[in-house]
N, C-alpha and C positions, 0 to 999 in steps of 0.2 A: 425609513429604520423602521425595526419591526418592536411591536407591541411590546411590552415589559408582561410577560405571563403570572407576575406579583400582584398586578394592578387590571384585574380582567374587568371588561367593559360589559360583557356577556353577563348571563342569568346565572346563578349560584346552582340551578338544577340541570346544567348538561351533562352529559354524560357520554364519554369517548368510551369505543370499544374499539381492541385490537387484536388483529386478526396475522400473526404470521405466517410468512406462506410455508407450502408445504416443502417437505424433502427434495434435494436437487443434489445430483454428483457430489457437489463442492461443496454443500452443507453436509453431507453425510461423511465428508473426507474430512473436514474441519477446514475445508479452503477458502480464505478473508472471500467472498465475491461479494462487489459493489456494482459496478458497471456492467461484468459480463452479463448478458442475457440469455443466460440458463434456463431449461424447462424443466419441470418436474420430472423424480424417476416417477418409475410405475409404484412403487412404493407410495411415493408422494401424492400420487395421483388418488389412489386409494384413500389414503387416508384424509384427504383434503376434503372428497366426498363425504365424510362423515359430518363435516362441518354444517353441511345443508340443513340435518336433522337439527342440531343444538342450534342454529339460527335463525330457521323458519318460520317459530313462531312470536321473532322478536322485531317491532315494526322500528323502522331508521328515516329519520327525518332527511339524512347525508349521507351518500354511501362514496366514499372514495378511495382509489390505490392507486400505488406508485406504479409508474406506466412500464416497470419492468415486466418482462411475460411471466418471471415464476409468481409475484401477487397478483397479477392479472387473470392468470390462469385459477389460483386459488380460489379468487371472487366468482368467477365463472362456476367450477365445480361446486362451490357453496351456494349456488343457486342466485350471484348477482350478477347478470350480465349486461347491466345499463347502470356502470360506475364511471363516476367522473375520475379521470387519473390526474395527479396531483404530484406534479415534478417534484415537490419538497419534502415526498416521502422515499426519495432514491435512499438506499444503504450510505451506510458512512464510505463516501472516498478513501479505499485505501491505498492508491496510488503504486508505489512500485511494489507492496506489498499486495497486489491482487492476486489470488490463485495461489498462494503461498500459506501454509500451516503456521501458528503460532510456534508449534517446535522448531520449524525451522528457522522463523526468524531470529527465536531466542538464540540460535547458536553463534548468531551477530551480534544481539543484542539483548544480554539477559534480562529476562524479566519482563521484558518488553509485554506490554498491555494497548491497545488503542484507548484505554481509557486513562493513560498512564503516560503515553509515551509518545513521541510527534509519529507519522508516517509518512515518510520522503515520498512527495510529490501526491499527496493526497489530502484532503480534506483537515481543518483544525477543528480543533473541540467549538472556537469562536465560530467558524463560517456554520456548523454544525447545528449551534444553537441559534444563530440568526435566521436560517431556513424551518428548522423546528418549532422558532418561537411563532413564526408566520401561521404554518397549521394552529397550534393550540390559540391563537388570536381567533384563528377562524371559526375553529370548533363554539368556544364560548360564545363569540356574536351571533353564530346562528341557534344557539341553544337547543333545545334536546337534545336526541339522541344521534351520532354521529358512527359510523363502522369505518374503519381503514382497514385497508390490505397491504403490509408493507414488509420491512424486513428485522434482522434481530438484535443490530446495534443500533440502528434509526428510531427502532419501538423502543427502545430499554432508552436511548437518549430523550425520547419525548415524553416518557413516562413523567423521567428526574424532571421537564420543563415543567411538566402540567401539575407537578407537587413543587414549585418555586426553588427546585435547587438546579446546580450545575449539569450540565450533560455527562459530568464523569462522576456522577450518583448513580448512573445507569449502570455500572459495574453490580451493585447489590441485587440486580435482578433478571434472573436466567429465565430465559424465554426460551423453550423449545419449539421447534417446527409444527404447523397447523393445530397453534393453540389461539384459545380465546382470551383475551384479560379485559378489567374493565374499569375506567376512570372514573371519578364522579365529585360529588363532594358529601362532606359532613356537615351540616350547618353552613358555616360560611367557609370553609376549608377543601383546598383540593386535594382529593384523596386515591387512594387505590381500594377501590371496591374487590375487585378479585383478582387474580391472577394466577396466569399460566395454566388457565384449566382444559 
């Protein structure tokens, strides 16, 4: 059973830095991409390279990446070639909606979002919570500064769990490709320190 992030065992000086992968053809076109293992576009490569300057002066105690190519490639371009793959960082499983845009889904299911509706054949909010709680627990137990390379919906859901909210509250955190966000603590409370920078 995963640890409840609302009862962290680790130090309150832990920081979690989040990097969403660079642009892919599907992220550019608004197509839901979970387990389809796409590479970055040429533009995605160029923008991901700018992360190197933004992150090079920062010391990290632990660097983790989703095992999917777009996240690992972003980590490499950012200068992190020796990263540990963490399967719990994969994107929210979209099931039958893999590769489909929100507009197309809403032709059949009005007002659908991953945050508010089921994804047939995909992950439930409870399943996403369980695996992301393992990431939160690991980061808090390790203490220090952790950098992760991952995906849009999963990182937004991870942020919600960091601040002790249901994963569905990730809907309030817009997250662009190849951006850096930082989670940490203010006194005893887990907070968002910087977002979508």
